[in-house]
Biopython code that builds the backbone (N, CA, C, O; Angstrom):
import numpy as np
from Bio.PDB.StructureBuilder import StructureBuilder

atoms = [
    (1, "MET", "N", (-141.352, -56.769, 61.230)),
    (1, "MET", "CA", (-140.561, -56.500, 60.047)),
    (1, "MET", "C", (-139.234, -57.247, 60.185)),
    (1, "MET", "O", (-138.577, -57.194, 61.226)),
    (2, "LYS", "N", (-138.853, -57.949, 59.101)),
    (2, "LYS", "CA", (-137.611, -58.718, 59.118)),
    (2, "LYS", "C", (-136.434, -57.862, 58.697)),
    (2, "LYS", "O", (-136.528, -57.049, 57.777)),
    (3, "CYS", "N", (-135.317, -58.062, 59.395)),
    (3, "CYS", "CA", (-134.082, -57.357, 59.053)),
    (3, "CYS", "C", (-133.509, -57.975, 57.775)),
    (3, "CYS", "O", (-133.401, -59.198, 57.689)),
    (4, "PRO", "N", (-133.135, -57.155, 56.774)),
    (4, "PRO", "CA", (-132.578, -57.710, 55.538)),
    (4, "PRO", "C", (-131.183, -58.310, 55.722)),
    (4, "PRO", "O", (-130.740, -59.117, 54.904)),
    (5, "LYS", "N", (-130.500, -57.920, 56.784)),
    (5, "LYS", "CA", (-129.134, -58.392, 57.011)),
    (5, "LYS", "C", (-129.091, -59.697, 57.799)),
    (5, "LYS", "O", (-128.476, -60.671, 57.365)),
    (6, "CYS", "N", (-129.764, -59.713, 58.993)),
    (6, "CYS", "CA", (-129.653, -60.893, 59.867)),
    (6, "CYS", "C", (-130.949, -61.692, 59.980)),
    (6, "CYS", "O", (-130.985, -62.721, 60.654)),
    (7, "GLN", "N", (-132.005, -61.228, 59.330)),
    (7, "GLN", "CA", (-133.301, -61.899, 59.308)),
    (7, "GLN", "C", (-134.008, -61.952, 60.664)),
    (7, "GLN", "O", (-134.911, -62.768, 60.857)),
    (8, "THR", "N", (-133.611, -61.098, 61.597)),
    (8, "THR", "CA", (-134.269, -61.035, 62.899)),
    (8, "THR", "C", (-135.603, -60.323, 62.750)),
    (8, "THR", "O", (-135.709, -59.325, 62.038)),
    (9, "GLU", "N", (-136.612, -60.840, 63.421)),
    (9, "GLU", "CA", (-137.933, -60.216, 63.396)),
    (9, "GLU", "C", (-137.947, -59.023, 64.346)),
    (9, "GLU", "O", (-137.576, -59.154, 65.513)),
    (10, "ASN", "N", (-138.373, -57.858, 63.853)),
    (10, "ASN", "CA", (-138.425, -56.624, 64.627)),
    (10, "ASN", "C", (-139.859, -56.109, 64.663)),
    (10, "ASN", "O", (-140.710, -56.576, 63.905)),
    (11, "ARG", "N", (-140.129, -55.137, 65.553)),
    (11, "ARG", "CA", (-141.451, -54.506, 65.586)),
    (11, "ARG", "C", (-141.658, -53.725, 64.299)),
    (11, "ARG", "O", (-140.694, -53.307, 63.659)),
    (12, "GLN", "N", (-142.903, -53.530, 63.922)),
    (12, "GLN", "CA", (-143.234, -52.831, 62.672)),
    (12, "GLN", "C", (-142.745, -51.390, 62.668)),
    (12, "GLN", "O", (-142.369, -50.875, 61.615)),
    (13, "ASP", "N", (-142.742, -50.727, 63.821)),
    (13, "ASP", "CA", (-142.347, -49.323, 63.868)),
    (13, "ASP", "C", (-140.854, -49.118, 64.137)),
    (13, "ASP", "O", (-140.417, -47.983, 64.324)),
    (14, "SER", "N", (-140.069, -50.193, 64.158)),
    (14, "SER", "CA", (-138.629, -50.090, 64.421)),
    (14, "SER", "C", (-137.912, -49.453, 63.241)),
    (14, "SER", "O", (-138.228, -49.715, 62.080)),
    (15, "LYS", "N", (-136.940, -48.611, 63.569)),
    (15, "LYS", "CA", (-136.124, -47.987, 62.526)),
    (15, "LYS", "C", (-134.795, -48.704, 62.353)),
    (15, "LYS", "O", (-134.154, -48.602, 61.307)),
    (16, "PHE", "N", (-134.378, -49.443, 63.407)),
    (16, "PHE", "CA", (-133.128, -50.197, 63.359)),
    (16, "PHE", "C", (-133.379, -51.594, 63.904)),
    (16, "PHE", "O", (-134.264, -51.800, 64.734)),
    (17, "CYS", "N", (-132.594, -52.548, 63.430)),
    (17, "CYS", "CA", (-132.708, -53.928, 63.886)),
    (17, "CYS", "C", (-132.245, -54.027, 65.344)),
    (17, "CYS", "O", (-131.228, -53.438, 65.711)),
    (18, "VAL", "N", (-132.993, -54.774, 66.181)),
    (18, "VAL", "CA", (-132.635, -54.932, 67.588)),
    (18, "VAL", "C", (-131.411, -55.827, 67.754)),
    (18, "VAL", "O", (-130.753, -55.781, 68.793)),
    (19, "ASN", "N", (-131.102, -56.628, 66.764)),
    (19, "ASN", "CA", (-129.989, -57.566, 66.853)),
    (19, "ASN", "C", (-128.685, -56.989, 66.297)),
    (19, "ASN", "O", (-127.647, -57.072, 66.954)),
    (20, "CYS", "N", (-128.724, -56.401, 65.089)),
    (20, "CYS", "CA", (-127.480, -55.959, 64.431)),
    (20, "CYS", "C", (-127.424, -54.451, 64.173)),
    (20, "CYS", "O", (-126.430, -53.960, 63.639)),
    (21, "ALA", "N", (-128.458, -53.718, 64.538)),
    (21, "ALA", "CA", (-128.539, -52.262, 64.376)),
    (21, "ALA", "C", (-128.578, -51.815, 62.907)),
    (21, "ALA", "O", (-128.320, -50.647, 62.615)),
    (22, "GLU", "N", (-128.890, -52.710, 62.001)),
    (22, "GLU", "CA", (-129.034, -52.373, 60.582)),
    (22, "GLU", "C", (-130.272, -51.480, 60.412)),
    (22, "GLU", "O", (-131.324, -51.785, 60.974)),
    (23, "PRO", "N", (-130.166, -50.387, 59.649)),
    (23, "PRO", "CA", (-131.347, -49.559, 59.409)),
    (23, "PRO", "C", (-132.413, -50.370, 58.662)),
    (23, "PRO", "O", (-132.114, -51.087, 57.707)),
    (24, "LEU", "N", (-133.649, -50.240, 59.115)),
    (24, "LEU", "CA", (-134.761, -50.933, 58.475)),
    (24, "LEU", "C", (-135.470, -49.944, 57.555)),
    (24, "LEU", "O", (-135.904, -48.877, 57.989)),
    (25, "VAL", "N", (-135.581, -50.305, 56.310)),
    (25, "VAL", "CA", (-136.189, -49.430, 55.318)),
    (25, "VAL", "C", (-137.585, -49.947, 55.014)),
    (25, "VAL", "O", (-137.773, -51.131, 54.734)),
    (26, "ILE", "N", (-138.551, -49.059, 55.073)),
    (26, "ILE", "CA", (-139.915, -49.430, 54.726)),
    (26, "ILE", "C", (-140.111, -49.100, 53.257)),
    (26, "ILE", "O", (-139.908, -47.963, 52.831)),
    (27, "VAL", "N", (-140.502, -50.093, 52.497)),
    (27, "VAL", "CA", (-140.681, -49.926, 51.067)),
    (27, "VAL", "C", (-142.172, -49.775, 50.778)),
    (27, "VAL", "O", (-142.987, -50.596, 51.200)),
    (28, "ALA", "N", (-142.506, -48.728, 50.065)),
    (28, "ALA", "CA", (-143.898, -48.503, 49.691)),
    (28, "ALA", "C", (-144.308, -49.497, 48.616)),
    (28, "ALA", "O", (-143.509, -49.807, 47.732)),
    (29, "PRO", "N", (-145.533, -50.003, 48.673)),
    (29, "PRO", "CA", (-145.973, -50.939, 47.637)),
    (29, "PRO", "C", (-146.094, -50.250, 46.284)),
    (29, "PRO", "O", (-146.429, -49.068, 46.202)),
    (30, "VAL", "N", (-145.820, -50.995, 45.243)),
    (30, "VAL", "CA", (-145.877, -50.467, 43.882)),
    (30, "VAL", "C", (-147.201, -50.875, 43.261)),
    (30, "VAL", "O", (-147.619, -52.028, 43.375)),
    (31, "ASP", "N", (-147.853, -49.941, 42.611)),
    (31, "ASP", "CA", (-149.094, -50.233, 41.912)),
    (31, "ASP", "C", (-148.745, -50.981, 40.631)),
    (31, "ASP", "O", (-148.266, -50.378, 39.671)),
    (32, "GLU", "N", (-148.981, -52.283, 40.610)),
    (32, "GLU", "CA", (-148.591, -53.115, 39.470)),
    (32, "GLU", "C", (-149.323, -52.732, 38.191)),
    (32, "GLU", "O", (-148.767, -52.850, 37.099)),
    (33, "GLY", "N", (-150.559, -52.276, 38.314)),
    (33, "GLY", "CA", (-151.300, -51.855, 37.127)),
    (33, "GLY", "C", (-150.614, -50.689, 36.445)),
    (33, "GLY", "O", (-150.506, -50.667, 35.219)),
    (34, "PHE", "N", (-150.152, -49.724, 37.217)),
    (34, "PHE", "CA", (-149.431, -48.581, 36.655)),
    (34, "PHE", "C", (-148.132, -49.033, 36.012)),
    (34, "PHE", "O", (-147.796, -48.604, 34.908)),
    (35, "ARG", "N", (-147.405, -49.898, 36.701)),
    (35, "ARG", "CA", (-146.106, -50.360, 36.184)),
    (35, "ARG", "C", (-146.285, -51.069, 34.854)),
    (35, "ARG", "O", (-145.565, -50.778, 33.899)),
    (36, "ARG", "N", (-147.226, -51.988, 34.777)),
    (36, "ARG", "CA", (-147.417, -52.750, 33.553)),
    (36, "ARG", "C", (-147.859, -51.874, 32.391)),
    (36, "ARG", "O", (-147.380, -52.034, 31.269)),
    (37, "SER", "N", (-148.764, -50.956, 32.658)),
    (37, "SER", "CA", (-149.328, -50.186, 31.558)),
    (37, "SER", "C", (-148.417, -49.077, 31.058)),
    (37, "SER", "O", (-148.408, -48.794, 29.860)),
    (38, "SER", "N", (-147.652, -48.442, 31.931)),
    (38, "SER", "CA", (-146.911, -47.274, 31.482)),
    (38, "SER", "C", (-145.405, -47.461, 31.381)),
    (38, "SER", "O", (-144.755, -46.738, 30.626)),
    (39, "LEU", "N", (-144.842, -48.385, 32.100)),
    (39, "LEU", "CA", (-143.388, -48.502, 32.110)),
    (39, "LEU", "C", (-142.854, -49.699, 31.327)),
    (39, "LEU", "O", (-141.698, -49.692, 30.905)),
    (40, "LYS", "N", (-143.661, -50.700, 31.133)),
    (40, "LYS", "CA", (-143.188, -51.909, 30.483)),
    (40, "LYS", "C", (-143.182, -51.739, 28.965)),
    (40, "LYS", "O", (-144.197, -51.391, 28.363)),
    (41, "LYS", "N", (-142.042, -51.986, 28.368)),
    (41, "LYS", "CA", (-141.924, -51.887, 26.917)),
    (41, "LYS", "C", (-142.434, -53.166, 26.281)),
    (41, "LYS", "O", (-142.374, -54.239, 26.881)),
    (42, "LYS", "N", (-142.934, -53.044, 25.068)),
    (42, "LYS", "CA", (-143.427, -54.202, 24.334)),
    (42, "LYS", "C", (-142.417, -54.575, 23.263)),
    (42, "LYS", "O", (-141.810, -53.711, 22.631)),
    (43, "TYR", "N", (-142.248, -55.881, 23.072)),
    (43, "TYR", "CA", (-141.290, -56.398, 22.094)),
    (43, "TYR", "C", (-141.992, -57.343, 21.126)),
    (43, "TYR", "O", (-142.978, -57.991, 21.478)),
    (44, "ALA", "N", (-141.482, -57.413, 19.924)),
    (44, "ALA", "CA", (-142.006, -58.359, 18.939)),
    (44, "ALA", "C", (-141.610, -59.771, 19.364)),
    (44, "ALA", "O", (-140.494, -60.003, 19.827)),
    (45, "GLN", "N", (-142.530, -60.698, 19.201)),
    (45, "GLN", "CA", (-142.241, -62.080, 19.592)),
    (45, "GLN", "C", (-142.488, -63.018, 18.418)),
    (45, "GLN", "O", (-143.480, -62.888, 17.700)),
    (46, "GLY", "N", (-141.585, -63.952, 18.237)),
    (46, "GLY", "CA", (-141.738, -64.971, 17.206)),
    (46, "GLY", "C", (-141.583, -64.450, 15.791)),
    (46, "GLY", "O", (-142.153, -65.020, 14.861)),
    (47, "LYS", "N", (-140.834, -63.393, 15.610)),
    (47, "LYS", "CA", (-140.641, -62.827, 14.274)),
    (47, "LYS", "C", (-139.263, -63.200, 13.738)),
    (47, "LYS", "O", (-138.295, -63.291, 14.492)),
    (48, "ASN", "N", (-139.190, -63.412, 12.442)),
    (48, "ASN", "CA", (-137.948, -63.789, 11.775)),
    (48, "ASN", "C", (-137.206, -62.518, 11.356)),
    (48, "ASN", "O", (-137.720, -61.748, 10.544)),
    (49, "PRO", "N", (-135.993, -62.286, 11.902)),
    (49, "PRO", "CA", (-135.239, -61.068, 11.558)),
    (49, "PRO", "C", (-134.891, -60.961, 10.071)),
    (49, "PRO", "O", (-134.898, -59.865, 9.512)),
    (50, "LEU", "N", (-134.587, -62.098, 9.426)),
    (50, "LEU", "CA", (-134.247, -62.055, 7.998)),
    (50, "LEU", "C", (-135.454, -61.653, 7.156)),
    (50, "LEU", "O", (-135.328, -60.863, 6.221)),
    (51, "LEU", "N", (-136.617, -62.196, 7.488)),
    (51, "LEU", "CA", (-137.836, -61.847, 6.766)),
    (51, "LEU", "C", (-138.204, -60.385, 7.007)),
    (51, "LEU", "O", (-138.609, -59.685, 6.078)),
    (52, "ALA", "N", (-138.066, -59.924, 8.243)),
    (52, "ALA", "CA", (-138.377, -58.529, 8.564)),
    (52, "ALA", "C", (-137.462, -57.589, 7.776)),
    (52, "ALA", "O", (-137.926, -56.583, 7.239)),
    (53, "GLY", "N", (-136.175, -57.908, 7.702)),
    (53, "GLY", "CA", (-135.231, -57.089, 6.944)),
    (53, "GLY", "C", (-135.536, -57.106, 5.455)),
    (53, "GLY", "O", (-135.494, -56.068, 4.795)),
    (54, "PHE", "N", (-135.843, -58.284, 4.928)),
    (54, "PHE", "CA", (-136.166, -58.401, 3.501)),
    (54, "PHE", "C", (-137.406, -57.587, 3.149)),
    (54, "PHE", "O", (-137.429, -56.890, 2.135)),
    (55, "LEU", "N", (-138.433, -57.676, 3.986)),
    (55, "LEU", "CA", (-139.663, -56.917, 3.728)),
    (55, "LEU", "C", (-139.399, -55.414, 3.752)),
    (55, "LEU", "O", (-139.996, -54.667, 2.977)),
    (56, "SER", "N", (-138.500, -54.964, 4.644)),
    (56, "SER", "CA", (-138.159, -53.542, 4.701)),
    (56, "SER", "C", (-137.388, -53.094, 3.467)),
    (56, "SER", "O", (-137.523, -51.951, 3.029)),
    (57, "LEU", "N", (-136.588, -53.978, 2.910)),
    (57, "LEU", "CA", (-135.884, -53.645, 1.675)),
    (57, "LEU", "C", (-136.834, -53.634, 0.487)),
    (57, "LEU", "O", (-136.653, -52.864, -0.456)),
    (58, "LEU", "N", (-137.846, -54.492, 0.536)),
    (58, "LEU", "CA", (-138.832, -54.577, -0.532)),
    (58, "LEU", "C", (-139.678, -53.302, -0.581)),
    (58, "LEU", "O", (-139.806, -52.681, -1.636)),
    (59, "ILE", "N", (-140.248, -52.915, 0.549)),
    (59, "ILE", "CA", (-141.035, -51.683, 0.680)),
    (59, "ILE", "C", (-140.687, -51.082, 2.032)),
    (59, "ILE", "O", (-140.828, -51.743, 3.061)),
    (60, "ILE", "N", (-140.236, -49.841, 2.038)),
    (60, "ILE", "CA", (-139.847, -49.185, 3.289)),
    (60, "ILE", "C", (-141.009, -49.226, 4.282)),
    (60, "ILE", "O", (-142.122, -48.803, 3.968)),
    (61, "GLY", "N", (-140.738, -49.740, 5.481)),
    (61, "GLY", "CA", (-141.741, -49.803, 6.539)),
    (61, "GLY", "C", (-142.504, -51.108, 6.606)),
    (61, "GLY", "O", (-143.192, -51.360, 7.596)),
    (62, "LEU", "N", (-142.407, -51.949, 5.584)),
    (62, "LEU", "CA", (-143.152, -53.211, 5.585)),
    (62, "LEU", "C", (-142.639, -54.166, 6.659)),
    (62, "LEU", "O", (-143.420, -54.922, 7.236)),
    (63, "GLY", "N", (-141.338, -54.141, 6.932)),
    (63, "GLY", "CA", (-140.783, -54.972, 8.002)),
    (63, "GLY", "C", (-141.317, -54.563, 9.366)),
    (63, "GLY", "O", (-141.508, -55.407, 10.241)),
    (64, "GLN", "N", (-141.561, -53.261, 9.550)),
    (64, "GLN", "CA", (-142.125, -52.781, 10.806)),
    (64, "GLN", "C", (-143.568, -53.260, 10.955)),
    (64, "GLN", "O", (-143.987, -53.660, 12.042)),
    (65, "VAL", "N", (-144.317, -53.217, 9.868)),
    (65, "VAL", "CA", (-145.697, -53.711, 9.900)),
    (65, "VAL", "C", (-145.700, -55.195, 10.235)),
    (65, "VAL", "O", (-146.525, -55.643, 11.031)),
    (66, "TYR", "N", (-144.793, -55.964, 9.645)),
    (66, "TYR", "CA", (-144.662, -57.393, 9.952)),
    (66, "TYR", "C", (-144.374, -57.622, 11.433)),
    (66, "TYR", "O", (-144.888, -58.569, 12.028)),
    (67, "ASN", "N", (-143.554, -56.758, 12.030)),
    (67, "ASN", "CA", (-143.203, -56.896, 13.450)),
    (67, "ASN", "C", (-144.324, -56.451, 14.383)),
    (67, "ASN", "O", (-144.251, -56.694, 15.587)),
    (68, "GLY", "N", (-145.367, -55.799, 13.847)),
    (68, "GLY", "CA", (-146.445, -55.302, 14.686)),
    (68, "GLY", "C", (-146.294, -53.836, 15.038)),
    (68, "GLY", "O", (-147.009, -53.323, 15.898)),
    (69, "ASP", "N", (-145.375, -53.166, 14.384)),
    (69, "ASP", "CA", (-145.112, -51.744, 14.602)),
    (69, "ASP", "C", (-145.729, -50.946, 13.450)),
    (69, "ASP", "O", (-145.020, -50.278, 12.697)),
    (70, "PHE", "N", (-147.057, -51.022, 13.322)),
    (70, "PHE", "CA", (-147.768, -50.454, 12.185)),
    (70, "PHE", "C", (-147.470, -48.972, 11.987)),
    (70, "PHE", "O", (-147.121, -48.558, 10.882)),
    (71, "TRP", "N", (-147.602, -48.164, 13.045)),
    (71, "TRP", "CA", (-147.436, -46.717, 12.897)),
    (71, "TRP", "C", (-146.007, -46.316, 12.553)),
    (71, "TRP", "O", (-145.797, -45.353, 11.816)),
    (72, "LYS", "N", (-145.024, -47.042, 13.077)),
    (72, "LYS", "CA", (-143.642, -46.731, 12.715)),
    (72, "LYS", "C", (-143.419, -47.008, 11.232)),
    (72, "LYS", "O", (-142.749, -46.235, 10.547)),
    (73, "GLY", "N", (-143.974, -48.104, 10.738)),
    (73, "GLY", "CA", (-143.852, -48.432, 9.323)),
    (73, "GLY", "C", (-144.501, -47.395, 8.433)),
    (73, "GLY", "O", (-143.950, -47.028, 7.395)),
    (74, "ILE", "N", (-145.679, -46.915, 8.833)),
    (74, "ILE", "CA", (-146.381, -45.886, 8.064)),
    (74, "ILE", "C", (-145.573, -44.587, 8.046)),
    (74, "ILE", "O", (-145.437, -43.955, 6.998)),
    (75, "VAL", "N", (-145.039, -44.189, 9.203)),
    (75, "VAL", "CA", (-144.241, -42.957, 9.292)),
    (75, "VAL", "C", (-143.005, -43.068, 8.403)),
    (75, "VAL", "O", (-142.661, -42.115, 7.704)),
    (76, "MET", "N", (-142.335, -44.220, 8.421)),
    (76, "MET", "CA", (-141.146, -44.403, 7.584)),
    (76, "MET", "C", (-141.497, -44.309, 6.101)),
    (76, "MET", "O", (-140.806, -43.645, 5.328)),
    (77, "PHE", "N", (-142.583, -44.984, 5.714)),
    (77, "PHE", "CA", (-142.976, -45.001, 4.304)),
    (77, "PHE", "C", (-143.344, -43.604, 3.815)),
    (77, "PHE", "O", (-142.862, -43.159, 2.773)),
    (78, "ILE", "N", (-144.201, -42.911, 4.571)),
    (78, "ILE", "CA", (-144.635, -41.572, 4.165)),
    (78, "ILE", "C", (-143.458, -40.597, 4.143)),
    (78, "ILE", "O", (-143.359, -39.762, 3.243)),
    (79, "SER", "N", (-142.577, -40.700, 5.121)),
    (79, "SER", "CA", (-141.393, -39.829, 5.148)),
    (79, "SER", "C", (-140.516, -40.060, 3.926)),
    (79, "SER", "O", (-140.022, -39.107, 3.323)),
    (80, "ALA", "N", (-140.325, -41.313, 3.562)),
    (80, "ALA", "CA", (-139.489, -41.628, 2.396)),
    (80, "ALA", "C", (-140.098, -41.085, 1.119)),
    (80, "ALA", "O", (-139.382, -40.577, 0.256)),
    (81, "VAL", "N", (-141.420, -41.186, 0.987)),
    (81, "VAL", "CA", (-142.094, -40.688, -0.215)),
    (81, "VAL", "C", (-142.018, -39.161, -0.285)),
    (81, "VAL", "O", (-141.688, -38.597, -1.328)),
    (82, "ILE", "N", (-142.326, -38.498, 0.830)),
    (82, "ILE", "CA", (-142.336, -37.030, 0.853)),
    (82, "ILE", "C", (-140.942, -36.444, 0.625)),
    (82, "ILE", "O", (-140.796, -35.437, -0.069)),
    (83, "LEU", "N", (-139.925, -37.070, 1.205)),
    (83, "LEU", "CA", (-138.567, -36.518, 1.130)),
    (83, "LEU", "C", (-137.778, -36.965, -0.106)),
    (83, "LEU", "O", (-136.646, -36.526, -0.308)),
    (84, "PHE", "N", (-138.367, -37.830, -0.928)),
    (84, "PHE", "CA", (-137.631, -38.345, -2.086)),
    (84, "PHE", "C", (-137.223, -37.229, -3.044)),
    (84, "PHE", "O", (-136.037, -37.095, -3.344)),
    (85, "ALA", "N", (-138.154, -36.437, -3.525)),
    (85, "ALA", "CA", (-137.849, -35.393, -4.517)),
    (85, "ALA", "C", (-136.982, -34.267, -3.949)),
    (85, "ALA", "O", (-135.989, -33.899, -4.578)),
    (86, "PRO", "N", (-137.320, -33.704, -2.779)),
    (86, "PRO", "CA", (-136.511, -32.579, -2.286)),
    (86, "PRO", "C", (-135.053, -32.937, -1.987)),
    (86, "PRO", "O", (-134.184, -32.066, -2.033)),
    (87, "THR", "N", (-134.780, -34.191, -1.686)),
    (87, "THR", "CA", (-133.408, -34.580, -1.337)),
    (87, "THR", "C", (-132.758, -35.454, -2.407)),
    (87, "THR", "O", (-131.713, -36.059, -2.167)),
    (88, "SER", "N", (-133.366, -35.521, -3.569)),
    (88, "SER", "CA", (-132.861, -36.352, -4.681)),
    (88, "SER", "C", (-132.700, -37.818, -4.279)),
    (88, "SER", "O", (-131.809, -38.507, -4.775)),
    (89, "GLY", "N", (-133.541, -38.277, -3.405)),
    (89, "GLY", "CA", (-133.530, -39.688, -3.011)),
    (89, "GLY", "C", (-132.599, -40.031, -1.871)),
    (89, "GLY", "O", (-132.631, -41.157, -1.376)),
    (90, "ILE", "N", (-131.771, -39.097, -1.439)),
    (90, "ILE", "CA", (-130.806, -39.391, -0.372)),
    (90, "ILE", "C", (-131.514, -39.684, 0.947)),
    (90, "ILE", "O", (-131.161, -40.637, 1.641)),
    (91, "ALA", "N", (-132.510, -38.875, 1.296)),
    (91, "ALA", "CA", (-133.252, -39.103, 2.545)),
    (91, "ALA", "C", (-133.973, -40.445, 2.492)),
    (91, "ALA", "O", (-134.020, -41.168, 3.487)),
    (92, "SER", "N", (-134.537, -40.777, 1.329)),
    (92, "SER", "CA", (-135.240, -42.056, 1.193)),
    (92, "SER", "C", (-134.279, -43.230, 1.349)),
    (92, "SER", "O", (-134.641, -44.256, 1.926)),
    (93, "LEU", "N", (-133.074, -43.087, 0.845)),
    (93, "LEU", "CA", (-132.060, -44.131, 1.006)),
    (93, "LEU", "C", (-131.696, -44.297, 2.481)),
    (93, "LEU", "O", (-131.567, -45.420, 2.968)),
    (94, "LEU", "N", (-131.531, -43.186, 3.189)),
    (94, "LEU", "CA", (-131.228, -43.254, 4.623)),
    (94, "LEU", "C", (-132.382, -43.873, 5.408)),
    (94, "LEU", "O", (-132.155, -44.645, 6.340)),
    (95, "ILE", "N", (-133.611, -43.541, 5.039)),
    (95, "ILE", "CA", (-134.776, -44.134, 5.705)),
    (95, "ILE", "C", (-134.851, -45.626, 5.399)),
    (95, "ILE", "O", (-135.248, -46.415, 6.256)),
    (96, "LEU", "N", (-134.472, -46.017, 4.183)),
    (96, "LEU", "CA", (-134.437, -47.439, 3.823)),
    (96, "LEU", "C", (-133.454, -48.197, 4.713)),
    (96, "LEU", "O", (-133.767, -49.283, 5.200)),
    (97, "VAL", "N", (-132.274, -47.631, 4.924)),
    (97, "VAL", "CA", (-131.276, -48.264, 5.793)),
    (97, "VAL", "C", (-131.798, -48.339, 7.228)),
    (97, "VAL", "O", (-131.659, -49.367, 7.890)),
    (98, "TRP", "N", (-132.400, -47.242, 7.706)),
    (98, "TRP", "CA", (-132.982, -47.221, 9.049)),
    (98, "TRP", "C", (-134.089, -48.272, 9.174)),
    (98, "TRP", "O", (-134.157, -48.991, 10.171)),
    (99, "SER", "N", (-134.947, -48.356, 8.166)),
    (99, "SER", "CA", (-136.047, -49.311, 8.177)),
    (99, "SER", "C", (-135.529, -50.746, 8.239)),
    (99, "SER", "O", (-136.034, -51.558, 9.014)),
    (100, "TYR", "N", (-134.529, -51.054, 7.428)),
    (100, "TYR", "CA", (-133.936, -52.400, 7.395)),
    (100, "TYR", "C", (-133.335, -52.761, 8.746)),
    (100, "TYR", "O", (-133.618, -53.825, 9.296)),
    (101, "ARG", "N", (-132.500, -51.866, 9.281)),
    (101, "ARG", "CA", (-131.826, -52.127, 10.548)),
    (101, "ARG", "C", (-132.832, -52.249, 11.694)),
    (101, "ARG", "O", (-132.737, -53.157, 12.520)),
    (102, "ASP", "N", (-133.792, -51.329, 11.732)),
    (102, "ASP", "CA", (-134.793, -51.340, 12.797)),
    (102, "ASP", "C", (-135.647, -52.607, 12.757)),
    (102, "ASP", "O", (-135.911, -53.209, 13.798)),
    (103, "ALA", "N", (-136.075, -53.010, 11.568)),
    (103, "ALA", "CA", (-136.916, -54.206, 11.437)),
    (103, "ALA", "C", (-136.187, -55.443, 11.956)),
    (103, "ALA", "O", (-136.776, -56.269, 12.653)),
    (104, "ARG", "N", (-134.906, -55.567, 11.614)),
    (104, "ARG", "CA", (-134.135, -56.727, 12.092)),
    (104, "ARG", "C", (-133.933, -56.703, 13.603)),
    (104, "ARG", "O", (-134.094, -57.728, 14.266)),
    (105, "GLU", "N", (-133.582, -55.546, 14.149)),
    (105, "GLU", "CA", (-133.319, -55.439, 15.589)),
    (105, "GLU", "C", (-134.588, -55.661, 16.413)),
    (105, "GLU", "O", (-134.544, -56.308, 17.459)),
    (106, "VAL", "N", (-135.704, -55.134, 15.950)),
    (106, "VAL", "CA", (-136.972, -55.340, 16.662)),
    (106, "VAL", "C", (-137.369, -56.812, 16.593)),
    (106, "VAL", "O", (-137.823, -57.375, 17.589)),
    (107, "ALA", "N", (-137.207, -57.434, 15.444)),
    (107, "ALA", "CA", (-137.552, -58.856, 15.304)),
    (107, "ALA", "C", (-136.671, -59.733, 16.186)),
    (107, "ALA", "O", (-137.126, -60.757, 16.696)),
    (108, "LYS", "N", (-135.415, -59.339, 16.368)),
    (108, "LYS", "CA", (-134.501, -60.093, 17.248)),
    (108, "LYS", "C", (-134.844, -59.894, 18.721)),
    (108, "LYS", "O", (-134.445, -60.699, 19.563)),
    (109, "GLY", "N", (-135.585, -58.823, 19.041)),
    (109, "GLY", "CA", (-135.913, -58.516, 20.420)),
    (109, "GLY", "C", (-134.928, -57.571, 21.073)),
    (109, "GLY", "O", (-134.977, -57.380, 22.288)),
    (110, "ASN", "N", (-134.035, -56.974, 20.299)),
    (110, "ASN", "CA", (-133.041, -56.035, 20.828)),
    (110, "ASN", "C", (-133.605, -54.639, 21.048)),
    (110, "ASN", "O", (-133.060, -53.868, 21.838)),
    (111, "GLU", "N", (-134.696, -54.307, 20.354)),
    (111, "GLU", "CA", (-135.333, -53.003, 20.483)),
    (111, "GLU", "C", (-136.826, -53.213, 20.676)),
    (111, "GLU", "O", (-137.387, -54.213, 20.229)),
    (112, "SER", "N", (-137.466, -52.258, 21.348)),
    (112, "SER", "CA", (-138.889, -52.377, 21.620)),
    (112, "SER", "C", (-139.726, -51.769, 20.495)),
    (112, "SER", "O", (-139.224, -51.031, 19.647)),
    (113, "LEU", "N", (-141.007, -52.101, 20.516)),
    (113, "LEU", "CA", (-141.951, -51.530, 19.579)),
    (113, "LEU", "C", (-142.265, -50.096, 19.995)),
    (113, "LEU", "O", (-141.987, -49.706, 21.128)),
    (114, "TRP", "N", (-142.841, -49.310, 19.092)),
    (114, "TRP", "CA", (-143.233, -47.930, 19.388)),
    (114, "TRP", "C", (-144.436, -47.859, 20.301)),
    (114, "TRP", "O", (-144.632, -46.846, 20.972)),
    (115, "LYS", "N", (-145.234, -48.881, 20.351)),
    (115, "LYS", "CA", (-146.525, -48.854, 21.063)),
    (115, "LYS", "C", (-146.444, -48.246, 22.405)),
    (115, "LYS", "O", (-147.452, -48.161, 23.106)),
]
sb = StructureBuilder()
sb.init_structure("model")
sb.init_model(0)
sb.init_chain("A")
sb.init_seg("    ")
for serial, (resi, resn, name, xyz) in enumerate(atoms, 1):
    if name == "N":
        sb.init_residue(resn, " ", resi, " ")
    sb.init_atom(name, np.array(xyz, "f"), 0.0, 1.0, " ", f" {name:<3s}", serial, name[0])
structure = sb.get_structure()
């Protein structure tokens, strides 16, 4: 095992470096399959932020569908439709602003997809 400080080669079972007395830490291997599948966020690639924003203004959630965030777009659209009458359109207006901002940020790569 190599010392991270002085690069001296030590025995595998050593707890400290024989040269500089630096503690040697044994790092457990990481299961890359687990890391990739559960921890890595997905981002939209090659999407135009202006087009994504325009589509969201045209129809709430359409910019999300364009970015590849189908379920987020559907949730936004259905929420806006359901909440329109009970809130006199105020909730739908807020969802429209959220949809526009989210579509642009996801297209820019600043925010991840829901997937």
